[in-house]
TORSERO-138116 format. One record per atom (N, C-alpha, C): chain; residue number from 1; x negated, y negated, z. Coordinates in steps of 0.02 Angstrom, whole numbers, plus 50000, padded with zeros to 5 digits. Layout:
BEGIN
<rec chain="A" n="NUM" u="X" v="Y" w="Z"/>
...
//
This chain:
BEGIN
<rec chain="A" n="1" u="36073" v="47981" w="43563"/>
<rec chain="A" n="1" u="36113" v="47971" w="43622"/>
<rec chain="A" n="1" u="36187" v="47966" w="43604"/>
<rec chain="A" n="2" u="36202" v="47928" w="43551"/>
<rec chain="A" n="2" u="36271" v="47922" w="43530"/>
<rec chain="A" n="2" u="36299" v="47990" w="43510"/>
<rec chain="A" n="3" u="36258" v="48031" w="43480"/>
<rec chain="A" n="3" u="36279" v="48097" w="43459"/>
<rec chain="A" n="3" u="36299" v="48140" w="43518"/>
<rec chain="A" n="4" u="36260" v="48137" w="43572"/>
<rec chain="A" n="4" u="36276" v="48175" w="43633"/>
<rec chain="A" n="4" u="36341" v="48152" w="43665"/>
<rec chain="A" n="5" u="36353" v="48087" w="43664"/>
<rec chain="A" n="5" u="36415" v="48059" w="43691"/>
<rec chain="A" n="5" u="36475" v="48083" w="43650"/>
<rec chain="A" n="6" u="36467" v="48085" w="43584"/>
<rec chain="A" n="6" u="36521" v="48108" w="43541"/>
<rec chain="A" n="6" u="36535" v="48182" w="43554"/>
<rec chain="A" n="7" u="36482" v="48221" w="43562"/>
<rec chain="A" n="7" u="36491" v="48293" w="43575"/>
<rec chain="A" n="7" u="36526" v="48303" w="43642"/>
<rec chain="A" n="8" u="36505" v="48265" w="43693"/>
<rec chain="A" n="8" u="36536" v="48270" w="43759"/>
<rec chain="A" n="8" u="36609" v="48250" w="43756"/>
<rec chain="A" n="9" u="36624" v="48196" w="43721"/>
<rec chain="A" n="9" u="36693" v="48174" w="43714"/>
<rec chain="A" n="9" u="36735" v="48226" w="43679"/>
<rec chain="A" n="10" u="36708" v="48255" w="43626"/>
<rec chain="A" n="10" u="36744" v="48307" w="43589"/>
<rec chain="A" n="10" u="36755" v="48368" w="43633"/>
<rec chain="A" n="11" u="36706" v="48387" w="43673"/>
<rec chain="A" n="11" u="36713" v="48444" w="43718"/>
<rec chain="A" n="11" u="36767" v="48432" w="43769"/>
<rec chain="A" n="12" u="36772" v="48372" w="43795"/>
<rec chain="A" n="12" u="36824" v="48355" w="43844"/>
<rec chain="A" n="12" u="36892" v="48359" w="43812"/>
<rec chain="A" n="13" u="36899" v="48332" w="43752"/>
<rec chain="A" n="13" u="36963" v="48333" w="43717"/>
<rec chain="A" n="13" u="36985" v="48405" w="43703"/>
<rec chain="A" n="14" u="36939" v="48445" w="43678"/>
<rec chain="A" n="14" u="36955" v="48515" w="43663"/>
<rec chain="A" n="14" u="36974" v="48552" w="43727"/>
<rec chain="A" n="15" u="36937" v="48539" w="43781"/>
<rec chain="A" n="15" u="36951" v="48572" w="43845"/>
<rec chain="A" n="15" u="37021" v="48553" w="43871"/>
<rec chain="A" n="16" u="37038" v="48489" w="43867"/>
<rec chain="A" n="16" u="37104" v="48466" w="43889"/>
<rec chain="A" n="16" u="37159" v="48497" w="43846"/>
<rec chain="A" n="17" u="37146" v="48501" w="43781"/>
<rec chain="A" n="17" u="37195" v="48531" w="43735"/>
<rec chain="A" n="17" u="37206" v="48604" w="43750"/>
<rec chain="A" n="18" u="37153" v="48641" w="43763"/>
<rec chain="A" n="18" u="37160" v="48712" w="43780"/>
<rec chain="A" n="18" u="37195" v="48722" w="43846"/>
<rec chain="A" n="19" u="37181" v="48679" w="43895"/>
<rec chain="A" n="19" u="37214" v="48683" w="43960"/>
<rec chain="A" n="19" u="37289" v="48671" w="43952"/>
<rec chain="A" n="20" u="37307" v="48620" w="43912"/>
<rec chain="A" n="20" u="37378" v="48605" w="43901"/>
<rec chain="A" n="20" u="37412" v="48663" w="43865"/>
<rec chain="A" n="21" u="37379" v="48691" w="43815"/>
<rec chain="A" n="21" u="37409" v="48747" w="43777"/>
<rec chain="A" n="21" u="37416" v="48809" w="43821"/>
<rec chain="A" n="22" u="37368" v="48820" w="43866"/>
<rec chain="A" n="22" u="37372" v="48878" w="43910"/>
<rec chain="A" n="22" u="37431" v="48873" w="43957"/>
<rec chain="A" n="23" u="37454" v="48812" w="43973"/>
<rec chain="A" n="23" u="37510" v="48803" w="44017"/>
<rec chain="A" n="23" u="37577" v="48815" w="43984"/>
<rec chain="A" n="24" u="37578" v="48819" w="43918"/>
<rec chain="A" n="24" u="37640" v="48831" w="43882"/>
<rec chain="A" n="24" u="37657" v="48905" w="43886"/>
<rec chain="A" n="25" u="37713" v="48920" w="43913"/>
<rec chain="A" n="25" u="37737" v="48989" w="43919"/>
<rec chain="A" n="25" u="37801" v="48996" w="43879"/>
<rec chain="A" n="26" u="37810" v="49052" w="43846"/>
<rec chain="A" n="26" u="37874" v="49062" w="43812"/>
<rec chain="A" n="26" u="37930" v="49065" w="43863"/>
<rec chain="A" n="27" u="37989" v="49043" w="43843"/>
<rec chain="A" n="27" u="38047" v="49046" w="43888"/>
<rec chain="A" n="27" u="38059" v="49118" w="43909"/>
<rec chain="A" n="28" u="38075" v="49129" w="43974"/>
<rec chain="A" n="28" u="38088" v="49197" w="43996"/>
<rec chain="A" n="28" u="38148" v="49225" w="43957"/>
<rec chain="A" n="29" u="38148" v="49290" w="43948"/>
<rec chain="A" n="29" u="38201" v="49322" w="43910"/>
<rec chain="A" n="29" u="38225" v="49383" w="43948"/>
<rec chain="A" n="30" u="38289" v="49396" w="43944"/>
<rec chain="A" n="30" u="38319" v="49455" w="43974"/>
<rec chain="A" n="30" u="38347" v="49496" w="43916"/>
<rec chain="A" n="31" u="38332" v="49560" w="43915"/>
<rec chain="A" n="31" u="38358" v="49603" w="43862"/>
<rec chain="A" n="31" u="38425" v="49633" w="43880"/>
<rec chain="A" n="32" u="38463" v="49651" w="43830"/>
<rec chain="A" n="32" u="38529" v="49681" w="43841"/>
<rec chain="A" n="32" u="38525" v="49745" w="43882"/>
<rec chain="A" n="33" u="38471" v="49784" w="43873"/>
<rec chain="A" n="33" u="38462" v="49845" w="43911"/>
<rec chain="A" n="33" u="38454" v="49830" w="43985"/>
<rec chain="A" n="34" u="38422" v="49773" w="44001"/>
<rec chain="A" n="34" u="38412" v="49753" w="44071"/>
<rec chain="A" n="34" u="38477" v="49742" w="44108"/>
<rec chain="A" n="35" u="38528" v="49722" w="44072"/>
<rec chain="A" n="35" u="38591" v="49703" w="44106"/>
<rec chain="A" n="35" u="38648" v="49752" w="44093"/>
<rec chain="A" n="36" u="38638" v="49800" w="44049"/>
<rec chain="A" n="36" u="38692" v="49847" w="44033"/>
<rec chain="A" n="36" u="38709" v="49889" w="44094"/>
<rec chain="A" n="37" u="38774" v="49897" w="44107"/>
<rec chain="A" n="37" u="38797" v="49937" w="44163"/>
<rec chain="A" n="37" u="38855" v="49904" w="44199"/>
<rec chain="A" n="38" u="38870" v="49930" w="44258"/>
<rec chain="A" n="38" u="38924" v="49902" w="44299"/>
<rec chain="A" n="38" u="38892" v="49867" w="44358"/>
<rec chain="A" n="39" u="38915" v="49807" w="44371"/>
<rec chain="A" n="39" u="38888" v="49764" w="44424"/>
<rec chain="A" n="39" u="38944" v="49747" w="44473"/>
<rec chain="A" n="40" u="38925" v="49738" w="44536"/>
<rec chain="A" n="40" u="38974" v="49722" w="44589"/>
<rec chain="A" n="40" u="38952" v="49660" w="44626"/>
<rec chain="A" n="41" u="39002" v="49620" w="44642"/>
<rec chain="A" n="41" u="38993" v="49562" w="44684"/>
<rec chain="A" n="41" u="39032" v="49577" w="44748"/>
<rec chain="A" n="42" u="38999" v="49570" w="44805"/>
<rec chain="A" n="42" u="39030" v="49592" w="44868"/>
<rec chain="A" n="42" u="39085" v="49546" w="44894"/>
<rec chain="A" n="43" u="39074" v="49482" w="44893"/>
<rec chain="A" n="43" u="39122" v="49438" w="44924"/>
<rec chain="A" n="43" u="39138" v="49379" w="44879"/>
<rec chain="A" n="44" u="39196" v="49374" w="44851"/>
<rec chain="A" n="44" u="39249" v="49424" w="44851"/>
<rec chain="A" n="44" u="39230" v="49482" w="44805"/>
<rec chain="A" n="45" u="39262" v="49538" w="44814"/>
<rec chain="A" n="45" u="39247" v="49598" w="44775"/>
<rec chain="A" n="45" u="39268" v="49587" w="44702"/>
<rec chain="A" n="46" u="39218" v="49593" w="44658"/>
<rec chain="A" n="46" u="39229" v="49588" w="44586"/>
<rec chain="A" n="46" u="39182" v="49636" w="44552"/>
<rec chain="A" n="47" u="39203" v="49661" w="44494"/>
<rec chain="A" n="47" u="39161" v="49707" w="44455"/>
<rec chain="A" n="47" u="39154" v="49680" w="44385"/>
<rec chain="A" n="48" u="39096" v="49690" w="44357"/>
<rec chain="A" n="48" u="39080" v="49668" w="44290"/>
<rec chain="A" n="48" u="39046" v="49726" w="44253"/>
<rec chain="A" n="49" u="39074" v="49744" w="44196"/>
<rec chain="A" n="49" u="39045" v="49796" w="44154"/>
<rec chain="A" n="49" u="39017" v="49762" w="44091"/>
<rec chain="A" n="50" u="38951" v="49771" w="44081"/>
<rec chain="A" n="50" u="38917" v="49744" w="44022"/>
<rec chain="A" n="50" u="38895" v="49803" w="43979"/>
<rec chain="A" n="51" u="38920" v="49806" w="43918"/>
<rec chain="A" n="51" u="38905" v="49861" w="43873"/>
<rec chain="A" n="51" u="38851" v="49842" w="43822"/>
<rec chain="A" n="52" u="38815" v="49893" w="43798"/>
<rec chain="A" n="52" u="38762" v="49882" w="43749"/>
<rec chain="A" n="52" u="38786" v="49851" w="43685"/>
<rec chain="A" n="53" u="38850" v="49861" w="43668"/>
<rec chain="A" n="53" u="38877" v="49834" w="43606"/>
<rec chain="A" n="53" u="38896" v="49760" w="43611"/>
<rec chain="A" n="54" u="38881" v="49728" w="43669"/>
<rec chain="A" n="54" u="38895" v="49657" w="43677"/>
<rec chain="A" n="54" u="38965" v="49643" w="43702"/>
<rec chain="A" n="55" u="39000" v="49693" w="43728"/>
<rec chain="A" n="55" u="39066" v="49682" w="43756"/>
<rec chain="A" n="55" u="39062" v="49684" w="43833"/>
<rec chain="A" n="56" u="39112" v="49654" w="43864"/>
<rec chain="A" n="56" u="39115" v="49654" w="43938"/>
<rec chain="A" n="56" u="39186" v="49662" w="43962"/>
<rec chain="A" n="57" u="39192" v="49681" w="44025"/>
<rec chain="A" n="57" u="39256" v="49686" w="44060"/>
<rec chain="A" n="57" u="39246" v="49664" w="44132"/>
<rec chain="A" n="58" u="39297" v="49633" w="44161"/>
<rec chain="A" n="58" u="39295" v="49616" w="44232"/>
<rec chain="A" n="58" u="39358" v="49641" w="44266"/>
<rec chain="A" n="59" u="39352" v="49653" w="44330"/>
<rec chain="A" n="59" u="39409" v="49676" w="44370"/>
<rec chain="A" n="59" u="39393" v="49669" w="44444"/>
<rec chain="A" n="60" u="39446" v="49667" w="44484"/>
<rec chain="A" n="60" u="39437" v="49664" w="44557"/>
<rec chain="A" n="60" u="39421" v="49733" w="44586"/>
<rec chain="A" n="61" u="39434" v="49787" w="44547"/>
<rec chain="A" n="61" u="39417" v="49855" w="44570"/>
<rec chain="A" n="61" u="39384" v="49892" w="44513"/>
<rec chain="A" n="62" u="39335" v="49933" w="44530"/>
<rec chain="A" n="62" u="39297" v="49969" w="44479"/>
<rec chain="A" n="62" u="39342" v="50017" w="44440"/>
<rec chain="A" n="63" u="39392" v="50044" w="44473"/>
<rec chain="A" n="63" u="39438" v="50091" w="44440"/>
<rec chain="A" n="63" u="39482" v="50057" w="44387"/>
<rec chain="A" n="64" u="39487" v="49991" w="44390"/>
<rec chain="A" n="64" u="39529" v="49955" w="44343"/>
<rec chain="A" n="64" u="39489" v="49927" w="44283"/>
<rec chain="A" n="65" u="39424" v="49936" w="44282"/>
<rec chain="A" n="65" u="39384" v="49909" w="44227"/>
<rec chain="A" n="65" u="39407" v="49936" w="44160"/>
<rec chain="A" n="66" u="39422" v="50000" w="44156"/>
<rec chain="A" n="66" u="39445" v="50029" w="44093"/>
<rec chain="A" n="66" u="39521" v="50025" w="44086"/>
<rec chain="A" n="67" u="39558" v="50039" w="44140"/>
<rec chain="A" n="67" u="39631" v="50044" w="44137"/>
<rec chain="A" n="67" u="39666" v="49976" w="44132"/>
<rec chain="A" n="68" u="39643" v="49927" w="44172"/>
<rec chain="A" n="68" u="39678" v="49863" w="44174"/>
<rec chain="A" n="68" u="39629" v="49807" w="44193"/>
<rec chain="A" n="69" u="39583" v="49791" w="44148"/>
<rec chain="A" n="69" u="39535" v="49738" w="44164"/>
<rec chain="A" n="69" u="39570" v="49669" w="44165"/>
<rec chain="A" n="70" u="39544" v="49624" w="44205"/>
<rec chain="A" n="70" u="39572" v="49557" w="44207"/>
<rec chain="A" n="70" u="39545" v="49513" w="44150"/>
<rec chain="A" n="71" u="39484" v="49529" w="44128"/>
<rec chain="A" n="71" u="39455" v="49493" w="44071"/>
<rec chain="A" n="71" u="39415" v="49542" w="44029"/>
<rec chain="A" n="72" u="39423" v="49537" w="43964"/>
<rec chain="A" n="72" u="39385" v="49577" w="43916"/>
<rec chain="A" n="72" u="39361" v="49531" w="43861"/>
<rec chain="A" n="73" u="39307" v="49548" w="43830"/>
<rec chain="A" n="73" u="39283" v="49507" w="43775"/>
<rec chain="A" n="73" u="39213" v="49526" w="43754"/>
<rec chain="A" n="74" u="39180" v="49479" w="43723"/>
<rec chain="A" n="74" u="39111" v="49489" w="43700"/>
<rec chain="A" n="74" u="39067" v="49440" w="43738"/>
<rec chain="A" n="75" u="39004" v="49459" w="43744"/>
<rec chain="A" n="75" u="38956" v="49413" w="43773"/>
<rec chain="A" n="75" u="38898" v="49404" w="43725"/>
<rec chain="A" n="76" u="38867" v="49346" w="43731"/>
<rec chain="A" n="76" u="38808" v="49331" w="43690"/>
<rec chain="A" n="76" u="38751" v="49316" w="43739"/>
<rec chain="A" n="77" u="38695" v="49349" w="43728"/>
<rec chain="A" n="77" u="38636" v="49339" w="43770"/>
<rec chain="A" n="77" u="38578" v="49316" w="43726"/>
<rec chain="A" n="78" u="38554" v="49256" w="43738"/>
<rec chain="A" n="78" u="38498" v="49228" w="43700"/>
<rec chain="A" n="78" u="38447" v="49203" w="43751"/>
<rec chain="A" n="79" u="38393" v="49240" w="43761"/>
<rec chain="A" n="79" u="38344" v="49222" w="43812"/>
<rec chain="A" n="79" u="38375" v="49230" w="43880"/>
<rec chain="A" n="80" u="38387" v="49175" w="43914"/>
<rec chain="A" n="80" u="38422" v="49178" w="43979"/>
<rec chain="A" n="80" u="38490" v="49143" w="43976"/>
<rec chain="A" n="81" u="38511" v="49126" w="43915"/>
<rec chain="A" n="81" u="38575" v="49094" w="43905"/>
<rec chain="A" n="81" u="38628" v="49148" w="43892"/>
<rec chain="A" n="82" u="38680" v="49150" w="43933"/>
<rec chain="A" n="82" u="38732" v="49201" w="43930"/>
<rec chain="A" n="82" u="38798" v="49166" w="43919"/>
<rec chain="A" n="83" u="38836" v="49190" w="43869"/>
<rec chain="A" n="83" u="38902" v="49161" w="43854"/>
<rec chain="A" n="83" u="38956" v="49214" w="43855"/>
<rec chain="A" n="84" u="39009" v="49202" w="43893"/>
<rec chain="A" n="84" u="39068" v="49244" w="43893"/>
<rec chain="A" n="84" u="39115" v="49219" w="43838"/>
<rec chain="A" n="85" u="39139" v="49265" w="43797"/>
<rec chain="A" n="85" u="39187" v="49248" w="43744"/>
<rec chain="A" n="85" u="39246" v="49295" w="43751"/>
<rec chain="A" n="86" u="39298" v="49275" w="43789"/>
<rec chain="A" n="86" u="39354" v="49320" w="43801"/>
<rec chain="A" n="86" u="39395" v="49334" w="43738"/>
<rec chain="A" n="87" u="39422" v="49394" w="43735"/>
<rec chain="A" n="87" u="39463" v="49413" w="43678"/>
<rec chain="A" n="87" u="39536" v="49393" w="43691"/>
<rec chain="A" n="88" u="39578" v="49402" w="43641"/>
<rec chain="A" n="88" u="39649" v="49386" w="43649"/>
<rec chain="A" n="88" u="39684" v="49434" w="43696"/>
<rec chain="A" n="89" u="39653" v="49492" w="43710"/>
<rec chain="A" n="89" u="39683" v="49542" w="43755"/>
<rec chain="A" n="89" u="39673" v="49524" w="43829"/>
<rec chain="A" n="90" u="39633" v="49476" w="43844"/>
<rec chain="A" n="90" u="39615" v="49461" w="43913"/>
<rec chain="A" n="90" u="39673" v="49428" w="43950"/>
<rec chain="A" n="91" u="39677" v="49442" w="44014"/>
<rec chain="A" n="91" u="39729" v="49411" w="44056"/>
<rec chain="A" n="91" u="39705" v="49344" w="44083"/>
<rec chain="A" n="92" u="39642" v="49343" w="44108"/>
<rec chain="A" n="92" u="39614" v="49282" w="44136"/>
<rec chain="A" n="92" u="39570" v="49247" w="44084"/>
<rec chain="A" n="93" u="39572" v="49182" w="44084"/>
<rec chain="A" n="93" u="39527" v="49141" w="44043"/>
<rec chain="A" n="93" u="39536" v="49151" w="43968"/>
<rec chain="A" n="94" u="39594" v="49171" w="43947"/>
<rec chain="A" n="94" u="39607" v="49184" w="43876"/>
<rec chain="A" n="94" u="39590" v="49122" w="43834"/>
<rec chain="A" n="95" u="39545" v="49133" w="43784"/>
<rec chain="A" n="95" u="39526" v="49080" w="43739"/>
<rec chain="A" n="95" u="39476" v="49030" w="43768"/>
<rec chain="A" n="96" u="39452" v="49041" w="43829"/>
<rec chain="A" n="96" u="39408" v="48994" w="43862"/>
<rec chain="A" n="96" u="39338" v="49025" w="43871"/>
<rec chain="A" n="97" u="39291" v="49006" w="43830"/>
<rec chain="A" n="97" u="39223" v="49033" w="43837"/>
<rec chain="A" n="97" u="39186" v="48996" w="43892"/>
<rec chain="A" n="98" u="39132" v="49027" w="43914"/>
<rec chain="A" n="98" u="39092" v="48997" w="43968"/>
<rec chain="A" n="98" u="39018" v="49013" w="43958"/>
<rec chain="A" n="99" u="38976" v="48963" w="43970"/>
<rec chain="A" n="99" u="38904" v="48971" w="43961"/>
<rec chain="A" n="99" u="38868" v="48967" w="44029"/>
<rec chain="A" n="100" u="38820" v="49012" w="44038"/>
<rec chain="A" n="100" u="38784" v="49017" w="44101"/>
<rec chain="A" n="100" u="38710" v="49027" w="44089"/>
<rec chain="A" n="101" u="38669" v="49007" w="44137"/>
<rec chain="A" n="101" u="38600" v="49029" w="44139"/>
<rec chain="A" n="101" u="38601" v="49095" w="44177"/>
<rec chain="A" n="102" u="38564" v="49144" w="44153"/>
<rec chain="A" n="102" u="38564" v="49210" w="44185"/>
<rec chain="A" n="102" u="38494" v="49226" w="44209"/>
<rec chain="A" n="103" u="38490" v="49251" w="44269"/>
<rec chain="A" n="103" u="38426" v="49272" w="44298"/>
<rec chain="A" n="103" u="38433" v="49343" w="44323"/>
<rec chain="A" n="104" u="38383" v="49384" w="44309"/>
<rec chain="A" n="104" u="38377" v="49450" w="44338"/>
<rec chain="A" n="104" u="38326" v="49443" w="44394"/>
<rec chain="A" n="105" u="38348" v="49445" w="44456"/>
<rec chain="A" n="105" u="38304" v="49430" w="44513"/>
<rec chain="A" n="105" u="38256" v="49487" w="44526"/>
<rec chain="A" n="106" u="38206" v="49474" w="44567"/>
<rec chain="A" n="106" u="38157" v="49525" w="44586"/>
<rec chain="A" n="106" u="38191" v="49583" w="44623"/>
<rec chain="A" n="107" u="38247" v="49570" w="44655"/>
<rec chain="A" n="107" u="38285" v="49622" w="44690"/>
<rec chain="A" n="107" u="38329" v="49661" w="44642"/>
<rec chain="A" n="108" u="38327" v="49645" w="44578"/>
<rec chain="A" n="108" u="38367" v="49681" w="44528"/>
<rec chain="A" n="108" u="38439" v="49658" w="44524"/>
<rec chain="A" n="109" u="38454" v="49599" w="44550"/>
<rec chain="A" n="109" u="38522" v="49572" w="44548"/>
<rec chain="A" n="109" u="38528" v="49524" w="44489"/>
<rec chain="A" n="110" u="38591" v="49517" w="44465"/>
<rec chain="A" n="110" u="38605" v="49466" w="44415"/>
<rec chain="A" n="110" u="38628" v="49403" w="44452"/>
<rec chain="A" n="111" u="38604" v="49347" w="44428"/>
<rec chain="A" n="111" u="38623" v="49283" w="44457"/>
<rec chain="A" n="111" u="38645" v="49237" w="44400"/>
<rec chain="A" n="112" u="38708" v="49218" w="44398"/>
<rec chain="A" n="112" u="38735" v="49173" w="44347"/>
<rec chain="A" n="112" u="38738" v="49102" w="44376"/>
<rec chain="A" n="113" u="38718" v="49054" w="44336"/>
<rec chain="A" n="113" u="38726" v="48983" w="44355"/>
<rec chain="A" n="113" u="38765" v="48949" w="44299"/>
<rec chain="A" n="114" u="38823" v="48923" w="44316"/>
<rec chain="A" n="114" u="38867" v="48894" w="44265"/>
<rec chain="A" n="114" u="38833" v="48833" w="44232"/>
<rec chain="A" n="115" u="38838" v="48831" w="44167"/>
<rec chain="A" n="115" u="38816" v="48773" w="44128"/>
<rec chain="A" n="115" u="38878" v="48735" w="44105"/>
<rec chain="A" n="116" u="38924" v="48773" w="44077"/>
<rec chain="A" n="116" u="38987" v="48744" w="44054"/>
<rec chain="A" n="116" u="39039" v="48800" w="44048"/>
<rec chain="A" n="117" u="39095" v="48792" w="44081"/>
<rec chain="A" n="117" u="39147" v="48843" w="44077"/>
<rec chain="A" n="117" u="39215" v="48810" w="44083"/>
<rec chain="A" n="118" u="39256" v="48818" w="44033"/>
<rec chain="A" n="118" u="39324" v="48789" w="44032"/>
<rec chain="A" n="118" u="39370" v="48827" w="44080"/>
<rec chain="A" n="119" u="39350" v="48887" w="44101"/>
<rec chain="A" n="119" u="39390" v="48926" w="44148"/>
<rec chain="A" n="119" u="39362" v="48917" w="44218"/>
<rec chain="A" n="120" u="39395" v="48876" w="44258"/>
<rec chain="A" n="120" u="39371" v="48861" w="44325"/>
<rec chain="A" n="120" u="39367" v="48923" w="44369"/>
<rec chain="A" n="121" u="39415" v="48969" w="44361"/>
<rec chain="A" n="121" u="39415" v="49029" w="44402"/>
<rec chain="A" n="121" u="39352" v="49071" w="44390"/>
<rec chain="A" n="122" u="39334" v="49082" w="44327"/>
<rec chain="A" n="122" u="39274" v="49120" w="44311"/>
<rec chain="A" n="122" u="39212" v="49084" w="44336"/>
<rec chain="A" n="123" u="39211" v="49018" w="44328"/>
<rec chain="A" n="123" u="39154" v="48979" w="44352"/>
<rec chain="A" n="123" u="39145" v="48987" w="44427"/>
<rec chain="A" n="124" u="39201" v="48988" w="44464"/>
<rec chain="A" n="124" u="39197" v="48998" w="44536"/>
<rec chain="A" n="124" u="39172" v="49067" w="44554"/>
<rec chain="A" n="125" u="39197" v="49118" w="44520"/>
<rec chain="A" n="125" u="39178" v="49188" w="44534"/>
<rec chain="A" n="125" u="39106" v="49202" w="44516"/>
<rec chain="A" n="126" u="39084" v="49178" w="44459"/>
<rec chain="A" n="126" u="39018" v="49198" w="44434"/>
<rec chain="A" n="126" u="38960" v="49155" w="44459"/>
<rec chain="A" n="127" u="38971" v="49092" w="44468"/>
<rec chain="A" n="127" u="38914" v="49048" w="44480"/>
<rec chain="A" n="127" u="38885" v="49055" w="44550"/>
<rec chain="A" n="128" u="38820" v="49064" w="44551"/>
<rec chain="A" n="128" u="38779" v="49064" w="44613"/>
<rec chain="A" n="128" u="38798" v="49117" w="44664"/>
<rec chain="A" n="129" u="38823" v="49173" w="44640"/>
<rec chain="A" n="129" u="38837" v="49230" w="44683"/>
<rec chain="A" n="129" u="38804" v="49291" w="44652"/>
<rec chain="A" n="130" u="38763" v="49328" w="44690"/>
<rec chain="A" n="130" u="38727" v="49384" w="44661"/>
<rec chain="A" n="130" u="38772" v="49443" w="44644"/>
<rec chain="A" n="131" u="38753" v="49479" w="44591"/>
<rec chain="A" n="131" u="38786" v="49539" w="44569"/>
<rec chain="A" n="131" u="38737" v="49597" w="44575"/>
<rec chain="A" n="132" u="38757" v="49651" w="44608"/>
<rec chain="A" n="132" u="38714" v="49709" w="44616"/>
<rec chain="A" n="132" u="38737" v="49764" w="44569"/>
<rec chain="A" n="133" u="38689" v="49801" w="44541"/>
<rec chain="A" n="133" u="38704" v="49855" w="44495"/>
<rec chain="A" n="133" u="38737" v="49913" w="44532"/>
<rec chain="A" n="134" u="38793" v="49937" w="44505"/>
<rec chain="A" n="134" u="38828" v="49995" w="44533"/>
<rec chain="A" n="134" u="38813" v="50057" w="44491"/>
<rec chain="A" n="135" u="38814" v="50049" w="44425"/>
<rec chain="A" n="135" u="38800" v="50103" w="44379"/>
<rec chain="A" n="135" u="38752" v="50079" w="44324"/>
<rec chain="A" n="136" u="38707" v="50122" w="44304"/>
<rec chain="A" n="136" u="38662" v="50102" w="44249"/>
<rec chain="A" n="136" u="38698" v="50096" w="44183"/>
//
């Protein structure tokens, strides 16, 4: 009888352990290919170009992304953690990096949620406003 109780107890413990392990999911991840391209935010109008080489550009008009961007720099993407690292050439937010949670929504939009950003203007523009893909 004691043996059956031990087996039952062991089965319950193993079952609970497997259930707990099954609930563990790896953190969602977004790949650089998923976000590469030109993105637009409608209100206010802003454009964001994310390149495969880890560089980015922002501008109020798509035609100014190459000619006269307001911010240029590098970005780092780790899982869903996205960091802007502006270069010395940037006009806005020079020397002020910013960290965001990044989501690629079911509608195919980018959604940034500010975690920490020393540049208040970028935090205002990027946080909690959807970005739609303009160019792949």
